N, C-alpha and C positions, 0 to 999 in steps of 0.2 A: 807070507800073506796068502798066496794062492793055495798053499797047502791047507790052511785053515778053512778054505772054502770047499775043499774036496768033499767034505762031509755033506754038502748040499746036493750031491748027485742023486740021492734017493728022492729028493723033492726039489726039483730045479727051480721052483717058484717060491721057495721059502722066503719069509720076511727077513730082511737085513737092514738094520738101522744104519744110516749114513749121515755124517756131518763133515763138511769140508771147508777149508779156507785156502784160497789160491796162493797165499804167501807162506804157509807153514806145512800143510799136509791134509790128512784125512783120517777120520775115525770111523770104525765099523763096530756094529754090535750084532751078534748072532745069538741063537738060543742059549748057548753055554758060555758066553763071555764076550769080551770086547778086545779090540786090537787097534792100534794106531800106527800110522806110517808117515814119516817125514818125507815130503816130496814137493817139488815146485810145480808139478803137473798132476794134481789129484784127479782132474777130469779124465786124463788118459788112463789112469788106473781104473776108474769106474768103467770106462769103455772096454778095457781088457776083461774085467771080471764079468761085466754084463754079457759080453759075447760068449764067454766060456760057460757061465753058470746060469745066466738069465734069472736072477733072483727078483723078488719084488722089493724094490728099494723103499725104505721108510724114512721120511723126513718130517720135520715139524711143520714147515710152511713153505711158501714159494721161494724163500731165500735160497735154498739149495737148488731148486729147479732152475732158478734164474742163473746161478753160477754154471750149471751144466749147459743150459741153452746158449749162454754167452760164449761157451767154449766148444760149440758144435758137438755136444755129447747127446746123442739121441738114444733114448731107452724106451722100452715098451711098457714095463710094469713098474708101478710105484704105488705108494700109500702116503697120501698127504694128510697128516693128522688133523689139521685145522679144517680141511675140506670135509673129511669124514665126520668131524664133530658137528658141522652144520647140517649134515645129512641126518645125524642121530637126534639132535636136539632142536633143530630149526633155527631160524634167525641167521644173522651174518656176523655180528660183532663178537667173535670168539678170539680170545688171545691165548697164548701158550699157558700163562699161569692160571687163567680161568678154566681152560680145558683140563689141565692137570687136577685142579681142585674138584671139578665136576666128576671126573672119572674115578677119583679116589675118595669121594664122599666128604671132602673138606669144605668148610664154610667159606664161601666166596668173599664174605665181608672181612675175613682175616688174612686175605692175600697181602703180603708185605709189599711196600713200595720203596723205591729208591729215595734216600733222604731221611728215612726213619732212623732216629738216633736214640741213645740212652738205653732205657730198659728194653727197647725193641731190638737192640743189636743182637745178632746171631752169634753165639760163642764159638760155633764151628767154622765161622767164616774165615778166620785167620789161624785156626788150629791145625791139627794133623789131618783133618778132613776138609781142608780148604778147597780141594778140587771137587767136592760134592756139590751137585746142583740143588740139593734139597736141604732145607733148614731143619732144625729140631722139631718144628711143628708139622713137618711133612709137606709144606708148600715149597714151590720152586723159589729159590732165593732171587730177589729182583735183579741183581746184577748179571745173572746168567742170560735171560732173554735180552738184556741190554747190551750184550756183547762179550761177556766173560768166557762163554763157551768157545770163543775163537782165539784164546790167548796161547794155547799150546795143544799139541796133539793128544795129550791125555784127556784134556777137557773135551776135545772133539769127540773122543770115543765115549766119554760119559754122556755127552749130549745125545749122541746117536743111541746109546743104550736107553736113555729115558724116553726117547721117541718110540723105540721099539716096545718098551713097556706100555706106553700109552696106546699104541696100535693093538697090542694084545688085549688090553682092557676093552677097547672099542669093538674088537672082533667078538668078544663074549657078549656084548650088548646087542650087536647086530644079529647074533644067533638067537636072540629072544624075539626077533621080529616074526610076524605071521608066516613069512616065507624067508627063512634064514639064508638059503642059497642065493635067492635073488637079491637080498639085502647086501650080502658080501660082494656080489657082482656089481651092484650099484656103487659100493665104496671103491672098487677097482676102477670102474669107468669114470666116476667123478674125479678121482685123483689124476687119471690120465688126461681128462679134459682140462684140468687146471694146468697141467704141463703143456698141453696144446695151447692154452691161453698165453703162457709165457713165450712159447715159440712164435705165436702170431705177433706178439709185441716186438720180438727180436727181428722177425722178417719184415713186418710192415705190409701194407696193402699198396701194390704198384699204382702210381697215379702220374698222369701227364700234367705237370704243374702249369705248363704254358696253356694247355687246353682249359684247365680249371680257371686260370686267370681270364681267358677269353669269355668263358661262360659267365663269370662274375661281372665282367665289364658289360656284357649284353643286358644284364639285369640291373646292375647297380650304377654303371658308369665307370669312368676311369678310376684306377687305384688312387685314393686320396693321399695327398702329400703331407697333410697335417690335420690337426683337430678342426681347423676352420673349414677345410674341404669336407671333412666328415659331416660337420653340422650342415653345410650347404646341401649335401646329398640327402641328408635326413629331411630337410625342409622340402626338397624337390619331391621326395617320395610322398610326403604328406599332401602336397599340393595336388597330386593326382586324384585324391579323394575330395579334399576341401574345395577344389574348383567346381565341383558338382553340387555344392551346397550354397545356401543363402550366405553371403558374406557376413551377415550379422550373427550367424551361428558360430560359436566358439566350441570346438570339440577336440578333446584330447583323444586321439586315435589309439593311444596305448592304455586307455581306461575302458575296460569292458562295459562298465556301467554307463559311461557317457556315450559310447557307441550304440549301446542298446536303446538308450533314450532318444538318440538322434534318429535311429531307424523307426522307432515308434512314431515320432513326429511326421515321418514320411509315409506312414501307413504300413510299415513292414513290422510284423510282430514275430519275435523270436524269443525262445526261452533263454538262450545265451548266444554268445558270438563266436562259438567254435566254427571252424572252417566247414565241417560237414553240414552243420546246421545252416550256414549261409548259402552253401551250394544249393540247398533245396528252394531257396527264395531268390536265386540269382536273377531271375527274369522279372521280379516284381518291381524293381526300381534300378536305374542305371548305376546308382551309387553302390549297390551291393557288388556288382561286378568289379567296380573300381576298388572296393574295399578288399575283395578277395585277392586282387593283384597286389594291393598294398601289403597285405599280410605275407604274401609269398616273398616279396622283395625285402620286407622288414625282417623276416626270419633269416633270409639269406645274409642280410647285412649284419645282424646282431649275433648269429650263431655260426654261419658258414661263410663269412666274408673274407676280406683280404687278411685280416688279423688272424683268423682261424687258419688260413693257408700258411701264413708265416710261422705260426706256432707249432703246427702239427705235421708239416711236410718237410722231410729231410732226406736227401739223397734219393729223390724220386719215389719215396714211400710215404704213405699216410700212416702216421704212427699214433697209437693210443694204447691205453691199458685195458686188459681184458680180465674178466672174472668168470669162473665156471658156474657161479650161482649168484642169483640176485638176492638171496636170503629169504625169499618167500616160497614160491613154487619151484625154484631151482633153475630158472632159465639163465642162459649165458648173457652177460652184459658187457658193454664196452664204453669207453670214453671217446673224446675227440669226434663225436658224431658218427662213429662207425656203425652204430645200430639205427641211425635215423637219417642217413645221408639222403638229401632230396633227390628226386628222380632227375632234376635238371643237371645235377653234377655227375650222374653216372657215366655220361660219355667220357669223362676225364679219367675214369678207372680203366686203364689200358694195360694189357700185358706187355712185358718188356720185349725188346727185339728178340726174334727167334723163339718166342714163347707164346703160349695161349692160355686162356682160362678154361678149365672144365667147370661149368656151373651146373648145379643140381639142386632141386628143391623137392621135398616130400609132398606129394599131392594129397590134399584133403586130410592132413595128418590128424587133426583133433577128432573128427568123427570116427576115423579108423581106429584111433587109440581107444575111444569110447567102446567100440565093438570088442576090442581086445580085453580091456580091463573088466568089462561087464560080462563078457562071454555070452551075449544074447544071440542065440542061434539065428534068428531072423535078421538081425542087424549084421552079424558076421557074413551071411549070404550076400547082403548088399555090397559088402566090400569087394566082392569078386568082380564087380563092374569097374571099368576105368573111371566112370563118373558115378560115384556112390549116390548122388542125390537123385538120379533118374529112377532107380528102382524104388527109392523111398517115395518119390512123387507119385509113382504108379500105385503103390500100396495105399497112399492117402487120397488118391484121386484129386490131386492139386497140381498146379504148374510147378516146374522144377524150382524156380526162384522162391516160391512160397515154401516148398519143402526144405530148401537150403536155409532160409531164414528161421524156420521152425527148429531145425536141428541145432543150428548155432545158438538160437534163443534158449533151447533147453540146457545147453552147456553153460551159457552165460547168465541164466536166470531171467531172461526177458520173456515174460509170459503174456504180454498184451499186444495189441496191434493186429495187423492183418494175418499174422501167423498163429494167433491164439487158437483158432479152430483146428488148424493143422497140428498144433502141439497136443491137443487132446487126442487126435488120431495117433500121434506117436506113442502116447501112453498106453493105448490099447493094442497097437501093432507091435511095439517093441517094449513090453512091460519090464523086462529084466534090465535093459539099458537105462530106461527112465527111472526105474526103481533104484539103480545104483546112484544116479545123480540126486534123487530125492533123499537118499540116506546120507549122502555127503552134506546136502543142504541142512538136514536136521542136526547133524553134528555141528555145523557152523553156527546155527541159531542158538544151540545150547552151550556154546563155547567149549566144545569138545574138540581137541586137536585131531587132525586127520592124517593118515598116512597115504603116500602114493604107493602104487603097486611095487615100486622098487625099494620102499622102506623109508623114504624121506618124510620126516615129521614136519607138518605145516601147522604152525601155531595159530590157534583160533581163540585162545583165552585172554589175549591182551585187549587193548582198546580203551577208550575213555569210559569213565564210570557214569552211567546214565540212571543209576538207581534213584527212584523217586520221580522220574519223568517218564510216564508211561509211553507217551508218543515217541520220545527219543529212544527209549528202550526197544520199542517195536521196530523202529526204523533201523537201529543198529543191528538188531537180530536178523532182520531181513537182508541187510547188507552183508553180514557175515555168511548167511546162507548162500547168497549169490556167489560170494567169493569162494566159498568152500567147494561148491559144485563145479566151478571152473578150475580151481586150483588142483583138484585131483586129476583132471584131464590134462591141464597145461603142464603140471609137474611130471606126469607120466610121459607126455610127448617130449618134454625136455630130456628125460632119461633116455628114451629111444634115440633122439637126435644125437645126444652126446656119444652113445655107443657107436652109432654110425660114423660120427666124425672121427673118433679115435681109431676105429677100424681103418677108415680111409687114410688117416695120417700114417699109420704103420705100413699099409700095403702099397702106398705110392712112393715111399721113400727110395726104393731102388731105381726109380725113374727121375731122381733129383727133383721131385715135385713137393710142393708145400701147400698145406691148407692156409689160406691167407684171410679168409672171412667166414664167420659162422653167424648167420643172420636168422635167428628163430628156427626156421625149417629149411634154410638155404645154405649151401656150401659153395665156396669159390676156391678152386685149387689152381695154383700157378705152376705150369709144367712146360718143359721144353717142347717145342712144336712137334718134333718127330715122335713124341710119346703121347700126344694128345688122345688119339683113339684108344690106345691101351689103357690109359688112366681113366678115360670115360667109362670103359667097360668095367673097370675095377670099382669105380664109384657106384655104378648102377647095381652090380652084383652084391656089393656090400650092404645094400638095403635089406635084402632077404636074410643075409647072415645076421645083421643086427637085430632084425625082428625075431629071428629064431632064438637068439640069445636072450632077448628081453621079453617077448610077448607071452602073456598068460594063455592066450588062445591061438594055437598054432595055425588055424585055418584062416585067420585074418590076412587079407592081401594088402600089402603096402606098396606104394608106387613112388617112383622118382622121375621127374622130368630132367633129363641130362642133355646138355648141349656143349659144343666146343665153340668158343667165341674169342674175339680179340678185345672187345670192350664190354663192360658190364651192361651197358645200355642195349647191347644186341640180344640180351637173353630172351626177352619176350618175343622178338621177331623169330629167333631160332626155335623157341619152344613151342 
C-alpha cells in the first residue's frame, strides 16, 4: 500500500480518494488506479499515510470525516465533494446522486430511487459489473449511497474512485471562475471547515451544568418536576405582564398581533413587537419593560430551558451539530443554540480544570472586507486605523456613530433615516466601494446570480413568482437587491473567517488545543493553561496569514481582539 503512494512524492498534496468502513477496511483511489486494504483500523492507516505523504484526501461527504474524527485522526488537507458542490452551484440540499448528475450533465429527473422495479431494473446490478456504482444510464445506482459502498473493500475502492472523479470535474469547473486560484483555495478551506465542524461536534463546548442550572433557576424558577409545574411557571411568567393591565383585557402574549393591539390601546405605537423595537419605547409605559423581561424569560424557557440542558449537555460538554455553510452566503451554522446562546448563559461556558479559553474576534470585519473586495484606495486607507469608523467620520464630517450606521446601512441596503445624508457622502468619498455594492444590488434586482470573491455562487434567481403584480415585483426586486449587496460581503467575510479558523485549528494542535466554537467572527479555543499565551499569539498572528491567503487587496488591515479567559462571559471585560 505504501509503495503505491510513493509516486505522490512529486506532488505531496495530490488528490487521493478515500472511503472506509471501521469493520472491513479502506479503499483508496489515485490518478492511475484504485487499491483496497482489509484492516480493522483503517483510521490508523490514514494517519500513517497522511503523516508520510500529506495528500489531499477526497471523500463524498461528512460520513468519512466523522469516522476519522471519532477515531482521533486529525488531517490538514481534504476535499469534501458535497461541500464544494454547494460552493459551485449555491444552495444547500445537494445529495451524492444529484451532485454526480450535475457534474456529468445528466438529467436530475432521471435519478433512480430505491424501490423502482420492473422495467427500471438495472441489468448490471447483479451481473459481472455488480460492483459498479454506476448504472447503464450513467447515474449512481441508488443502493450505493444507501450503503452498498460499505459491503466489501472492493466497493470501498470504487466509491473512493468515484469521489475522486467528481472532485476532478469540480476542479475543472472552479478553474472557470473569474479567479481560478482563489476558487480552488476556497474549495480547500471550505472542505477543511466542514472537517472542523465535525471535530467541534465530537469535542463539544465545555459547560458547567451546575452553573447553567443556577442561571436558569434565577430566571425561570426551580426545575419543574412535571407538566403541571411547567404550566404553573408559564402562568407565573405571563402574570408579570398581565398584572400591569386592566383585568378585563385578555391578551395572548404569544400572539404578536394581540400584543401590538394591547400596546396601541395603551398609547404605545410600534410597527412590530421585536425586542429591539420594544427597547426603543421601553420608557413609554411600564408594561413595555415587563414585556421585555417576559420575552427574555419565555425564550429561555422554551429554547434554552431545563429540557434544552438535558437534551444537549453530556459529559460536561454542550453538543450540537455544525455545518460549514448555511446554503446562502456561506456562513457557518450550528444547532442546539450554539450560535444564539443568550448572554445570560455565557457565565456557564467555563474552561475545564487546568485549561483556559483563548477567545478572539475579528474587529469590524465586514467593512474591512468591503475595502478588500472593492479595492477602493480611500477605504483601504481607513482600514489602517484600529477604529475604521473614525477616519470615515472625519471624511464625512459627521459623528462616529452616524458614520458607522451609514457604512453598515450601505452594506445592508438601509438608505433612509439619520444616516441617509452620510450615505450620500460615502458615495462621493468612496465611489469604488459604493459602486461595488451598487453593482451587486443591480444583479440581485435583475435575478442575476452573484459570486463572492472566493467563487461561491449565491443564487438570486429563485423566489416567488410576482409576475402581474407590479408593486409586489418592485418590492421583491428591492429585497433581492438588498440581500445581494450584503451577501457578497457577508459571504466574503465567511470565507476569510473559515480560512482563519482552519489555520488556527492546524497550528494549535501541537498544544493539545481545540477550536470549540465558531460564532460568525469569533473563535473560542480550549487549551491547557500552560499553553494559553502561546496559543493566543498563534491565533492573533493567523489573522494576517489568513488575510494574505484570501484578500484581493493586500494593504487592507485586519484586526483581532484576543484574550485569555476562563469563562466566555469574561470576554468583554478582558477585551
